[in-house]
C-alpha positions, 0 to 999 in steps of 0.5 A, a space after each residue: 960273605 955267605 948266605 946266613 941260612 941259620 938266621 933265615 931258618 930261625 926267622 921262619 921258625 919264629 914266624 911259624 910259631 907266632 902265626 900258629 899261636 896268634 891264629 889259634 887264639 883268634 880261632 878260639 875266640 871266634 868259636 868260643 872254645 879252646 881245643 888242642 885239635 884247633 891248634 892243628 886245624 887247616 886254617 891255623 897251619 896255613 896261616 902259620 905257613 904263610 907267615 913263615 914263608 913270607 918272612 923267611 923269603 923276604 929275609 933270604 932275598 935281602 940276604 942274597 942281594 947283600 951277598 951279591 953286592 947290591 947297593 940300591 937299598 930301595 930295589 932290594 927291599 921292594 924286590 924282596 917284598 914282591 917275592 915274599 908276597 907270593 906266599 899269600 895263597 898259602 893262607 885260607 880265603 878269609 885270611 887272604 882277604 883280611 891280610 889284603 885289607 890290612 896291608 892296603 889300609 896301612 899302605 894307604 895311610 902311610 902314603 897319605 901321611 907321607 914319609 914325615 907323617 904330616 902331609 894331611 891332618 889325621 882329623 881331615 882324613 877321618 872326616 873324609 873317610 866317614 863321609 865316604 862310608 856314609 855314602 856307601 852304607 846308604 847307596 851300596 851297602 853290599 860293599 860294606 863290612 857287614 859287622 860295621 854297617 850293622 853296628 852303625 845302623 844299630 846305633 842310629 836305630 835304622 833297620 835295613 827295611 827302613 834304609 831301603 824304603 827311605 833312602 833307596 826307594 823310587 818314590 819319596 816318603 816322609 820319614 814320619 811315615 816310616 821311621 817315627 811320629 812327630 818331629 825329627 829332632 824330638 825323635 833323635 834326641 829321645 833315641 840318643 838318650 834312651 837307646 844309643 847312650 845306654 848301648 855306648 856305656 855298655 860297650 865302652 865299660 866292657 872295652 875299658 874293663 881289661 886295662 882297669 883289671 890290669 891296673 888293679 893287679 898292679 896295686 893302682 886304683 884307677 877307678 876315676 880314670 876308668 869312669 871318665 874314659 867310659 863316659 867320654 867315649 860313650 858321649 863321643 859315640 852317642 854324639 856321632 851317631 845322633 848327629 849322623 841320624 838327625 842330619 840324614 833326616 833333615 837333609 833328606 826332607 829338604 831334598 824331597 828326592 828319591 833315591 836320596 842324593 849322595 850329598 845328603 849322606 856325605 854332608 851328614 857324615 862330615 857333620 857327624 865326624 866332628 864328634 871325634 873331638 869329644 873323644 880323648 886324644 889317645 883314642 882318636 888315632 884308633 878311630 881314624 885307623 878303624 875308619 881307614 880300615 873300613 874305607 879300604 874294605 870298600 875299595 877292595 870289595 869294589 875292585 874284586 867286583 869289577 875284576 869279575 866283570 872284566 874277567 880278571 881272576 880275583 885271586 890274582 888281583 888280590 895278590 897284586 894288591 897285597 904285593 904292592 901294599 907289602 912293598 910300601 909297608 916294608 919299604 917304610 919299615 926297612 928302607 926309610 926305617 920308620 919303626 916306631 909308633 904303629 903296631 904293624 911296625 912293632 910286629 915286623 920288628 919282632 918277626 924280622 
């Protein structure tokens, strides 16, 4: 039995072409332009090179261990994954961070769910994750993903200055003097109806427009389903944000302490997370993944921050985290053979 160099080369070529196209489209969307020069830009080529090196290295190592007669599948998969992870520095800094966050969140989700996928209920995972993120956005906002925290604060109608004055200041101030006049309940109900709900309808009408257009092209008439999905998702987002904001106000006024104790955002996050029950079952998994992804982003940001304090090279720590995460993901894919369901498993099945 000999090394299958043709298969390895074909894997590398397919991965390079796929990485080139995917990264090019992402860059084009970000810049809102499509030019041929972008296809050969440094970031795009580096992303494609990483993907090609990662997949081909994994395939080559697995093939070499099979030729050597190694029978331990777990060791073969884990060692091949570790070797393939050395390709991470080929990507640019932004891509390395994104890949590490994605890999870590997928690995954590896999570990929590267990190999049979049912160790912890997904809804409980969502509740705990949302409560954790609620604490972070109030007390340590620099660890949060800026787009996520900005969107959350925007839907609950809090500005950064109001958050600083109400929740992080040294002296307690009544929310009536900073945020609104009159009762908390009246203000947040009015904000939900006049601000959050219209913004949610606008957001989800755009999100659901793509599948609507695709179904119309097939000759279907799914307008009723489209309207139901838009309304249901909009009510979910409105209920979640409004319950979070109202709970913050009420619990904070009860505590009369500043900075705001952590139990206030934690309980508010738990209360708000029950809004997920309004969302359709087909969309709940996406929201759980979103929350898990943001939790992973916070954990990684904190690890990087601590690494600088103890003078550990951030890039080395990033590579270690990515390698451990990739080992878990590829073991579940290639060792346990869990190839159905998740998007990342479908991508791996295509590339490998």
